[in-house]
C-alpha positions in Angstrom: 2.7 3.0 -10.3 5.9 3.8 -8.1 9.3 2.4 -8.9 11.6 1.6 -5.6 15.7 1.3 -6.3 16.7 -2.1 -5.3 20.3 -3.1 -5.5 21.9 -6.2 -6.5 23.3 -7.9 -2.6 22.1 -11.0 -1.2 20.6 -8.6 1.8 19.2 -5.0 1.7 17.1 -2.7 3.7 15.5 0.5 2.3 13.5 3.0 3.7 10.6 4.9 1.6 7.5 6.7 2.3 4.4 5.4 0.5 0.7 6.8 0.6 1.9 8.4 3.8 2.9 5.4 5.7 6.7 5.4 6.7 7.8 2.2 5.0 11.0 0.0 5.5 11.6 -2.4 3.2 14.0 -5.8 3.4 14.8 -8.2 0.9 17.0 -11.2 1.5 18.1 -14.2 0.0 17.5 -17.8 1.4 18.4 -20.8 0.1 14.9 -21.1 -0.9 14.8 -17.8 -2.8 14.4 -14.1 -1.9 12.3 -13.3 1.2 10.8 -9.9 1.8 9.9 -7.9 5.4 7.6 -4.9 5.5 7.5 -2.7 8.8 5.3 0.0 8.6 5.5 3.2 11.1 8.0 0.7 13.4 5.3 -2.0 13.6 5.9 -5.8 11.2 2.9 -5.7 8.6 4.7 -8.7 6.8 7.6 -10.7 7.6 9.3 -13.8 6.0 7.2 -13.8 2.5 8.7 -15.4 0.2 8.9 -13.8 -3.4 7.2 -14.9 -6.5 7.5 -13.1 -9.6 4.7 -10.3 -10.4 2.7 -12.1 -7.3 1.8 -9.4 -5.0 3.3 -9.4 -1.3 0.8 -7.6 0.9 -2.6 -9.3 -0.8 -4.6 -8.6 2.8 -6.1 -5.2 3.2 -6.7 -6.3 7.0 -3.1 -5.8 7.0 -4.0 -2.2 7.1 -0.9 -1.3 4.3 -2.3 1.2 1.8 -1.2 0.0 -1.4 0.6 -3.0 -2.7 4.3 -4.2 -3.6 5.1 -6.4 -6.0 8.6 -7.8 -7.8 8.8 -8.1 -11.5 10.8 -10.0 -14.3 11.5 -7.6 -17.1 12.9 -10.1 -19.0 11.2 -13.0 -18.8 8.8 -14.8 -16.0 11.8 -16.3 -13.6 11.5 -15.8 -9.8 14.0 -13.4 -8.9 17.7 -13.5 -8.0 20.1 -11.5 -6.1 22.4 -10.8 -8.4 19.9 -9.2 -10.6 17.8 -7.2 -8.2 17.9 -3.6 -9.5 18.6 -4.5 -13.2 16.1 -7.5 -14.2 14.3 -7.6 -11.5 12.5 -4.1 -10.4 10.3 -3.8 -7.1 7.1 -1.8 -7.5 4.4 -0.4 -5.2 1.3 0.0 -6.7 -1.3 2.8 -5.2 -4.7 1.8 -3.8 -6.0 3.5 -7.1 -4.3 0.7 -9.1 -5.2 -1.9 -7.2 
């Protein structure tokens, strides 16, 4: 399991290499919660997925992404709010062997 740094901002995009996959991860706040996009090698894998505490963000192997991602509440069981991203709410990558 690998932690991916995120910031307490309402909208952010970060690039990271995960299992030799060039990933662009976007998190953004809307009125109904935080949403997630994943682009791998310039191709969308997941777009506009609502983030829930500890719920895998990819879920379907047929999408071709190796591993999975999730955000975990480190102080309870609440869905994430952008003001505490990177402190209370942490983004993690699970390798295929972790699943």
